[in-house]
Wavefront OBJ file of the C-alpha trace (Angstrom):
o trace
v 3.570 14.722 -4.134
v 3.674 15.541 -0.800
v 5.764 13.138 1.168
v 9.266 12.770 3.050
v 11.687 10.415 2.871
v 15.527 10.678 3.082
v 16.345 12.077 0.034
v 16.032 15.842 0.973
v 13.908 18.056 -1.660
v 16.796 20.388 -1.985
v 18.785 17.567 -3.625
v 16.388 16.302 -5.409
v 12.723 18.271 -5.532
v 11.227 16.499 -8.501
v 8.589 13.545 -7.311
v 9.320 11.479 -10.714
v 13.346 12.032 -10.119
v 12.877 10.966 -6.536
v 10.884 8.101 -7.167
v 13.580 6.944 -9.265
v 16.316 7.401 -6.859
v 14.160 5.327 -4.638
v 13.814 2.594 -7.026
v 17.525 2.329 -7.287
v 18.274 2.279 -4.046
v 15.871 -0.167 -3.218
v 17.153 -2.522 -5.822
v 20.925 -2.490 -4.645
v 21.744 -6.005 -3.761
v 25.512 -5.676 -3.499
v 28.249 -3.439 -2.696
v 29.177 -2.851 -6.418
v 25.633 -1.749 -6.939
v 25.766 0.511 -3.967
v 28.683 2.230 -5.379
v 27.339 2.771 -8.918
v 24.414 4.439 -7.714
v 26.267 6.345 -4.779
v 28.491 7.548 -7.868
v 25.602 8.435 -10.375
v 24.122 10.416 -7.743
v 27.420 12.102 -6.836
v 27.866 12.959 -10.532
v 24.638 14.269 -11.099
v 25.357 16.651 -7.943
v 28.301 17.830 -9.564
v 27.364 18.302 -12.796
v 24.334 20.603 -11.968
v 24.221 24.012 -10.560
v 23.297 23.608 -6.727
v 23.607 25.877 -3.760
v 25.342 24.944 -0.410
v 22.337 23.420 1.314
v 21.848 21.284 -1.601
v 25.676 20.367 -1.581
v 25.100 19.687 2.159
v 21.827 17.233 1.531
v 23.528 15.591 -0.937
v 26.485 14.781 1.106
v 23.950 13.248 3.678
v 22.410 11.310 1.742
v 25.749 9.532 -0.054
v 27.034 9.073 3.682
v 23.778 7.176 4.704
v 23.631 5.552 1.352
v 26.940 4.185 2.127
v 25.218 2.485 5.038
v 23.501 -0.066 3.138
v 20.621 -2.434 3.273
v 18.807 -0.196 6.539
v 18.355 2.439 3.642
v 16.911 0.191 1.157
v 14.053 -0.419 3.645
v 13.626 3.289 4.124
v 13.408 3.578 0.293
v 10.890 0.959 -0.291
v 8.725 2.557 2.509
v 9.016 5.708 0.810
v 7.884 4.046 -2.525
v 5.215 2.723 -0.919
v 3.758 5.700 0.738
v 4.340 7.486 -2.695
v 2.313 4.612 -4.665
v -0.376 4.590 -1.871
v -0.464 8.703 -2.423
v -0.903 8.559 -6.059
v -3.462 5.273 -5.836
v -1.343 3.015 -8.107
v -2.288 0.325 -5.892
v -0.526 -2.690 -8.136
v 2.890 -1.270 -7.699
v 2.153 -0.491 -4.070
v 1.237 -4.322 -3.736
v 4.795 -4.684 -5.687
v 6.724 -2.895 -3.253
v 5.285 -3.779 -0.236
v 5.957 -7.402 -0.634
v 9.630 -7.192 -0.907
v 9.254 -5.653 2.859
v 8.525 -7.333 6.257
v 6.526 -4.343 7.859
v 5.458 -0.900 6.204
v 5.004 1.702 8.728
v 5.065 -0.907 11.857
v 2.208 -3.080 10.146
v 2.563 -6.501 8.672
v 3.340 -5.955 5.038
v 0.602 -9.054 4.380
v -2.042 -7.162 5.963
v -1.032 -3.709 4.592
v -1.355 -5.579 1.302
v -4.628 -6.804 1.762
v -6.167 -3.586 2.187
v -4.467 -2.335 -1.102
v -6.402 -5.503 -2.725
v -9.468 -4.382 -0.991
v -8.639 -0.696 -2.712
v -8.613 -2.702 -6.157
v -11.613 -4.357 -5.374
v -13.519 -1.252 -4.599
v -12.153 -0.046 -7.572
v -13.444 -3.274 -9.793
v -17.132 -2.637 -8.080
v -17.149 1.013 -9.012
v -16.820 -0.008 -12.538
v -19.141 -2.980 -12.379
v -16.464 -5.682 -12.433
v -17.767 -7.977 -9.932
v -15.367 -10.999 -11.242
v -12.548 -8.331 -10.606
v -13.720 -7.317 -7.341
v -14.258 -10.843 -5.920
v -10.950 -12.075 -7.517
v -9.322 -9.065 -5.528
v -11.164 -9.773 -1.971
v -9.907 -13.321 -2.467
v -6.389 -12.224 -2.693
v -7.021 -9.832 0.414
v -8.031 -12.669 2.367
v -4.853 -14.796 1.108
v -2.932 -12.139 2.348
v -4.895 -11.776 5.775
v -7.507 -14.202 6.215
v -8.703 -11.630 9.245
v -9.620 -8.918 7.103
v -12.521 -7.247 7.932
v -12.516 -5.145 5.100
v -12.565 -7.538 2.702
v -15.484 -9.643 4.364
v -17.219 -6.047 4.436
v -16.809 -5.554 0.923
v -17.895 -8.823 0.042
v -20.983 -8.622 2.255
v -21.977 -5.407 -0.111
v -21.578 -7.393 -2.936
v -23.256 -9.968 -1.896
v -26.194 -7.711 -1.080
v -26.110 -6.234 -4.075
v -26.409 -9.824 -5.929
v -29.496 -10.482 -3.852
v -27.562 -13.021 -1.961
v -28.741 -12.350 1.974
v -27.269 -15.799 3.255
v -23.685 -14.956 1.987
v -24.117 -11.564 2.897
v -25.482 -12.356 6.500
v -23.007 -14.310 6.782
v -20.057 -12.146 5.784
v -21.611 -9.296 8.187
v -21.527 -11.516 10.810
v -17.936 -12.370 10.569
v -16.978 -9.034 10.103
v -18.746 -8.075 13.682
v -16.501 -10.985 15.035
v -13.344 -9.371 13.763
v -13.834 -6.060 14.457
v -16.261 -4.707 16.930
v -15.898 -1.418 15.495
v -17.599 -2.060 12.400
v -20.782 -2.985 13.844
v -22.469 -0.149 12.938
v -21.837 -0.511 9.584
v -23.004 -4.127 9.209
v -26.150 -3.780 11.610
v -28.324 -2.332 9.307
v -27.007 -4.727 6.057
v -27.617 -7.923 8.743
v -31.529 -6.255 9.672
v -32.269 -6.222 5.958
v -30.925 -9.604 4.978
v -32.945 -10.977 8.256
v -35.908 -9.127 7.213
v -35.763 -10.352 3.533
v -34.988 -14.155 4.852
v -37.577 -13.968 7.008
v -35.813 -15.054 10.139
v -35.608 -11.563 12.166
v -34.973 -12.624 15.598
l 1 2 3 4 5 6 7 8 9 10 11 12 13 14 15 16 17 18 19 20 21 22 23 24 25 26 27 28 29 30 31 32 33 34 35 36 37 38 39 40 41 42 43 44 45 46 47 48 49 50 51 52 53 54 55 56 57 58 59 60 61 62 63 64 65 66 67 68 69 70 71 72 73 74 75 76 77 78 79 80 81 82 83 84 85 86 87 88 89 90 91 92 93 94 95 96 97 98 99 100 101 102 103 104 105 106 107 108 109 110 111 112 113 114 115 116 117 118 119 120 121 122 123 124 125 126 127 128 129 130 131 132 133 134 135 136 137 138 139 140 141 142 143 144 145 146 147 148 149 150 151 152 153 154 155 156 157 158 159 160 161 162 163 164 165 166 167 168 169 170 171 172 173 174 175 176 177 178 179 180 181 182 183 184 185 186 187 188 189 190 191 192 193 194 195 196 197 198
């Protein structure tokens, strides 16, 4: 895994251990829990053979941990990125749901995109019902999710429902003009099949 975060690689290089640390930091809700996590990390640091740079990285980590909730947000953002890189969309949704924003984007918009990923995965194994359920969830998180409409249009065309596909394509074009090239051909094909070619 290649990702950056405030837990330095010199202190914890193993991605699984680092993810566990992020989870622990993200779950801190009281000063006592903060002290406990910092204490465990301090114990881990002193119990292992680290070089000077690792010791300095660990000290910086403890100092930042003592600042509390600001670093919980960073831990959540890092976990979200890790799950995204791993394509673990369910966990990415769970973590993003605890946040208001992910990388300056509304968490709801990000969660909608994660549901679109799950819809594509379901569609790839011909589980159309699951794909549509994920698209419904994407729409509930972000009613203006053009990608969800684009996937819905593709599924409708695949099922021979040109009216639904055409409606979804028109919605996509209205939501995001940059996606117009992606919907022109499906719109033309649907109009041709329906006999409504302008």
